[in-house]
C-alpha atoms as one frame of an Amber mdcrd trajectory, in Angstrom:
protein
  55.049 -57.534 -30.445  56.030 -59.814 -27.246  53.248 -62.035 -25.878  53.342
 -63.943 -22.640  50.998 -67.063 -22.847  52.706 -69.275 -20.453  51.084 -68.232
 -17.232  50.685 -71.910 -15.773  54.697 -71.995 -15.895  54.902 -69.012 -13.800
  53.207 -65.239 -13.948  54.541 -61.982 -13.851  54.559 -59.986 -10.447  51.688
 -58.101  -9.618  53.131 -54.405  -8.981  51.334 -54.333  -5.578  53.051 -57.647
  -4.527  56.272 -56.347  -5.641  55.714 -52.871  -3.633  54.952 -54.926  -0.620
  57.941 -57.461  -1.000  60.507 -54.575  -1.650  59.260 -52.961   1.482  59.789
 -55.772   3.609  62.992 -56.428   2.073  64.202 -52.813   2.947  62.667 -52.374
   6.455  62.463 -55.934   7.719  65.685 -57.684   7.742  65.737 -59.555  11.150
  65.597 -63.137  11.547  62.158 -64.401  12.570  63.650 -66.670  15.201  65.672
 -63.940  17.041  63.965 -62.541  20.071  65.024 -59.027  19.824  63.060 -56.328
  18.178  64.257 -56.636  14.723  63.456 -60.304  14.961  60.001 -59.831  16.421
  59.211 -57.500  13.712  60.065 -60.170  10.962  57.907 -62.597  13.040  55.191
 -60.464  12.727  55.201 -59.987   9.128  55.352 -63.943   8.944  52.479 -64.710
  11.301  50.426 -61.836   9.804  50.901 -63.555   6.396  49.864 -67.032   7.816
  46.731 -65.459   9.189  45.875 -63.643   5.944  46.250 -67.137   4.107  44.144
 -69.094   6.579  41.520 -66.541   6.829  41.246 -66.916   2.625  40.957 -70.529
   2.948  38.719 -70.820   6.053  41.654 -72.698   7.915  43.091 -72.002  11.207
  46.815 -70.316  11.118  48.199 -73.533  12.727  47.285 -75.435   9.754  49.343
 -73.203   7.190  53.112 -74.295   6.834  55.470 -72.139   4.382  57.671 -73.946
   2.291  59.814 -73.272  -0.860  57.110 -73.760  -3.258  54.624 -76.306  -4.641
  57.128 -79.265  -5.138  58.406 -78.970  -1.598  55.074 -78.986  -0.443  53.784
 -82.058  -2.384  56.875 -83.997  -1.317  56.090 -82.992   2.264  52.532 -84.196
   2.327  53.231 -87.526   0.386  56.366 -88.503   2.046  55.347 -87.536   5.430
  52.071 -89.149   4.922  53.388 -92.420   3.892  56.359 -92.582   6.581  54.263
 -91.258   9.377  50.694 -92.343   9.060  51.308 -96.020   8.360  50.023 -96.145
   4.757  51.341 -98.783   2.395  48.898 -98.049  -0.355  48.789 -94.843  -2.764
  46.242 -93.899  -5.494  46.906 -91.693  -8.002  46.445 -90.752 -11.739  49.000
 -91.026 -14.659  48.254 -87.345 -15.252  49.643 -85.869 -12.231  52.431 -83.058
 -11.904  55.572 -84.720 -11.594  56.085 -83.531  -8.454  53.449 -86.162  -7.323
  54.124 -88.858  -9.893  57.866 -88.977  -9.486  57.649 -88.760  -5.656  54.874
 -91.710  -5.459  57.316 -93.893  -7.961  60.161 -93.406  -5.816  58.184 -94.455
  -3.020  56.812 -97.390  -4.847  60.348 -98.560  -5.946  61.776 -98.156  -2.580
  59.263-100.687  -1.325  57.464 -98.284   0.848  54.088 -98.355  -0.964  52.045
-100.238  -3.480  50.922 -97.733  -6.120  47.647 -98.082  -7.942  46.414 -95.706
 -10.970  42.849 -94.563 -11.194  41.297 -94.699 -14.723  40.975 -91.360 -16.660
  38.859 -90.996 -19.988  40.200 -89.312 -23.167  39.464 -85.631 -21.615  41.486
 -86.395 -18.293  38.517 -86.907 -16.139  39.004 -89.249 -13.227  36.825 -92.346
 -13.036  35.155 -91.774  -9.794  33.755 -95.480  -9.794  37.049 -96.777 -10.196
  38.468 -94.879  -7.332  35.914 -96.127  -5.158  36.831 -99.804  -6.379  40.481
 -99.234  -5.257  39.713 -97.551  -1.985  37.581-100.775  -1.328  39.969-103.517
  -2.546  43.059-101.938  -0.748  44.142-101.254   2.728  44.100 -97.630   4.017
  45.145 -95.425   1.134  46.828 -92.061   0.270  45.113 -90.470  -2.540  47.139
 -87.956  -4.607  44.684 -86.254  -7.097  45.302 -82.744  -8.539  42.303 -80.243
  -8.836  43.087 -78.867 -12.167  45.588 -80.381 -14.633  48.450 -78.191 -15.410
  48.636 -79.053 -19.122  45.067 -79.942 -20.374  43.124 -77.710 -17.563  40.665
 -80.641 -16.992  39.232 -80.022 -13.413  38.480 -82.969 -10.651  35.569 -82.676
  -8.354  38.009 -82.626  -5.359  34.723 -82.404  -3.119  33.340 -85.783  -4.225
  37.008 -87.327  -3.862  37.393 -86.076  -0.396  33.837 -87.504   0.573  34.951
 -91.119  -0.863  38.359 -90.680   1.121  36.460 -89.902   4.201  34.130 -92.755
   3.621  37.024 -95.370   2.991  39.343 -93.547   5.690  41.932 -92.525   3.183
  44.382 -89.484   3.216  43.737 -87.073   0.687  46.465 -84.830  -0.952  45.401
 -82.584  -3.798  47.670 -80.320  -5.632  45.996 -77.232  -5.986  49.088 -75.314
  -7.186  47.287 -74.449 -10.390  43.833 -73.492  -9.054  44.980 -71.656  -5.736
  43.875 -68.122  -6.333  41.736 -69.022  -9.164  39.033 -70.774  -7.657  37.804
 -70.124  -3.874  39.101 -73.142  -1.544  37.178 -73.501   1.646  38.810 -76.273
   3.803  35.683 -76.587   6.023  34.064 -77.752   2.961  36.571 -80.224   1.698
  37.720 -83.327   3.059  41.267 -82.870   1.914  43.990 -83.508   4.598  46.447
 -81.311   2.460  46.343 -78.596  -0.180  49.215 -76.795  -2.072  49.796 -73.286
  -2.920  52.746 -71.594  -4.835  53.179 -67.706  -4.985  54.546 -67.408  -8.539
  51.552 -68.968  -9.889  49.272 -66.000  -8.699  51.494 -63.203  -9.689  53.512
 -63.561  -6.573  57.315 -64.061  -6.016  59.006 -67.467  -7.004  60.643 -69.566
  -4.448  57.820 -69.799  -1.820  54.597 -71.511  -1.276  52.691 -73.374   1.612
  51.301 -76.595   2.734  47.939 -76.696   4.585  47.949 -79.613   6.615  44.587
 -80.283   8.267  44.274 -80.554  12.307  42.759 -84.003  11.584  46.178 -85.455
  11.105  49.619 -85.347  12.513  52.907 -85.738  10.397  56.528 -84.957  11.037
  58.860 -82.603   9.277  60.391 -83.405   5.901  63.255 -80.931   6.461  64.769
 -81.078   9.795  66.968 -78.270  11.265  65.711 -75.253  13.381  62.273 -74.906
  15.313  60.823 -72.690  12.357  57.267 -73.381  11.157  56.187 -74.653  14.665
  59.148 -77.355  14.356  57.498 -78.622  11.029  60.101 -76.944   8.509  63.610
 -76.233   9.575  65.283 -73.247   7.655  65.133 -69.611   8.135  61.746 -68.264
   6.727  61.668 -66.367   3.232  60.139 -63.257   5.066  59.806 -61.036   2.014
  58.626 -64.095  -0.060  56.088 -64.804   2.483  54.776 -61.436   2.412  54.468
 -61.385  -1.177  52.713 -64.577  -1.128  50.048 -63.497   1.222  49.565 -60.294
  -0.586  49.235 -62.017  -4.029  46.664 -64.217  -2.713  44.891 -61.724  -1.150
  44.625 -59.666  -4.479  43.425 -62.878  -6.286  40.768 -63.613  -4.012  39.613
 -59.707  -4.177  39.899 -59.900  -8.154  38.641 -63.329  -8.614  35.618 -62.788
 -10.195  36.577 -60.007 -12.712  39.456 -61.997 -13.396  37.783 -65.183 -14.219
  35.619 -63.162 -16.618  38.260 -61.505 -18.324  40.410 -64.702 -18.690  37.914
 -66.845 -19.751  36.889 -64.563 -22.346  40.204 -64.473 -23.889  40.350 -68.296
 -23.789  36.921 -68.682 -25.551  37.839 -66.017 -28.165  41.120 -67.629 -28.838
  39.304 -71.242 -29.336  37.096 -69.126 -31.701  39.715 -67.669 -33.788  41.793
 -70.620 -34.025  38.842 -73.029 -35.369  37.815 -70.170 -37.955  41.943 -69.778
 -39.150  43.350 -73.212 -39.047  41.337 -76.308 -40.325  42.015 -79.618 -38.328
  42.543 -77.792 -34.763  41.578 -80.105 -31.752  41.406 -79.075 -28.083  43.003
 -81.250 -25.698  41.398 -81.955 -22.083  37.908 -80.365 -21.107  37.225 -77.018
 -22.641  33.635 -76.747 -20.845  33.822 -73.715 -18.501  32.265 -75.829 -15.780
  34.749 -78.798 -16.207  38.048 -76.939 -16.904  40.591 -74.434 -15.520  39.871
 -71.200 -17.355  43.432 -70.118 -17.391  44.649 -73.089 -19.522  43.968 -74.064
 -23.247  45.869 -77.017 -24.877  45.549 -77.241 -28.688  46.748 -80.012 -31.146
  47.740 -78.637 -34.719  47.263 -80.495 -37.901  50.278 -82.900 -38.710  53.146
 -81.334 -40.046  56.877 -82.426 -41.055  58.771 -79.781 -39.026  56.372 -80.057
 -35.959  59.369 -79.598 -33.600  59.791 -76.086 -35.239  56.279 -74.802 -34.280
  57.163 -73.591 -30.849  60.388 -72.191 -31.874  58.591 -70.296 -34.819  56.257
 -68.667 -32.159  59.338 -67.943 -29.974  61.023 -66.013 -32.865  57.491 -64.175
 -33.156  58.074 -62.855 -29.557  55.299 -65.283 -28.417  55.863 -67.462 -25.185
  53.927 -70.676 -24.488  54.717 -74.287 -23.614  54.933 -77.131 -26.323  54.958
 -80.963 -26.572  53.213 -83.783 -27.920  52.145 -87.407 -26.889  55.017 -89.979
 -26.320  55.328 -92.308 -29.522  57.924 -94.721 -27.837  59.225 -95.333 -24.300
  62.490 -93.270 -25.102  60.322 -90.111 -26.007  60.821 -86.952 -23.935  57.140
 -85.826 -24.665  53.943 -85.230 -22.593  53.086 -87.854 -20.036  49.750 -86.054
 -20.074  48.783 -86.177 -23.557  50.202 -89.713 -23.740  47.893 -90.688 -20.781
  44.686 -89.256 -22.484  45.893 -91.066 -25.832  46.289 -87.900 -27.871  48.057
 -88.398 -31.305  51.826 -88.220 -31.035  51.881 -87.038 -34.595  50.089 -83.671
 -33.657  52.358 -81.130 -32.126  50.413 -79.560 -29.115  50.610 -76.280 -27.597
  49.698 -74.962 -24.096  48.476 -71.340 -24.019  47.897 -70.205 -20.510  46.467
 -66.846 -19.701  46.406 -64.129 -16.824  44.797 -61.033 -16.122  47.465 -58.917
 -18.116  46.759 -60.725 -21.539  44.767 -58.675 -23.934  42.357 -59.649 -27.078
  45.172 -57.966 -29.284  47.887 -60.378 -28.140  45.582 -62.929 -28.937  44.845
 -61.693 -32.514  48.595 -61.432 -33.024  49.256 -64.978 -31.570  46.337 -66.493
 -34.076  47.802 -64.669 -37.048  51.304 -65.942 -36.571  50.030 -69.542 -35.913
  48.255 -69.354 -39.237  51.179 -68.114 -41.043  53.190 -70.698 -39.717  50.985
 -73.532 -40.272  50.383 -72.253 -43.884  54.168 -72.348 -44.604  54.365 -75.807
 -43.306  51.512 -76.956 -45.549  53.280 -75.090 -48.767  56.664 -76.507 -47.807
C-alpha cells in the first residue's frame, strides 16, 4: 500500500486543476506582454485569475501580484518593506519558516535591521504581551509571523496581531502558505499588509504563487526586468501556472467546509489510534481544533536506539511523511521548530499531513506499521 501523508510539503494536483492547466498550455501560448491577439488571450487568462483570487480574499485585483511561489513572495514582502519603507527593526519568532527566518537573519547580518524574537510557549503560541512590549520599545517595526506553523500546526491569531501592529504603526507580513485555501482570508478584516499563497500547497501546480500587498503601502520590485505585474515583478508570467493557482484556490474555497470536516476527522482518528497503539506518544504543538491547523499532526515517539531509521522504515512500507527531532547541539541539522518549543531531542518526531484524498484505511495501515516498527525497536 502506498500512502501519502506529506501534504504540508506539497499536495497532489486536483484533476480539475490539471485539466485547466493543460487546456491553457494547449490553447493559450502567447506572451501576455505581446499586443497581438495571441498575447491578449494570454493576458486575459492572467487577469481573470487575478480577479478570481482577489474576489476570494475580498481584495482588489491591483493588490495581487503573481510570483514563483511562497518563498519569493516572503522575500519580496520582507526585503522590499525593509528597503523601501525605512524600517530598521523587525520582529519575528524562532519558529518561522526558513523563507522568513533566513531572510530576516541575512538582513540583520548585513546591518539593515535589528532583529527581535517574540517569546513562544511550549506549544508554539505567540506571547502577545511580549509582542506588544517589543512594539512599544522599538521604532517602527516590521512584524513577520506565520498564520499556522508548518511543522507543529499551531495557529496564531493574526487578527489580534494585526490590531497590535495597527496600534503601533507597524508593517505586518504574515506567511499564510499553509492556511491559504484551508481557512478563509478576508483582507478587509485583517490588518496585514502582506499575505502569501503557493499553489502547490492546495492541490495546484508547483512553481507559482502570489503576494497580496495592501493598497495602504507602496514598495518597489524585488525582481527587475520587464514591466510585468504592473512593473512590480519582472519576468514573463507563468500563464498556465497562474490559471491553475486560481482554479485550485477557487475549488478550495468551494470545498472548504467539507474538506475541513473530512481532514479533521482523519487527524482526530489518527491521534486516537496512535494513543491506543503506542505507549508514550506525545503530540507537538496545539491539537485543539480551534487553535491548530487541521491538516498537520506532529508526533514524538518514544526514545529508541535506531530513531533515525523510523522515517526510512515508513518509506520502505510505502508511507510518505516528514521527520525530524529537536537539535541536541549547535551542529545538529534538526528541526528548529521543535528546538524552539523545547521538545526532547532524544525522541524522534514525525509530521503527518493530510489532504482531501486521504482515507481512514490509509491511517489504519500507517498506525499498524508504526506499531510494528516501534515494537521491533523495543525488542531489539
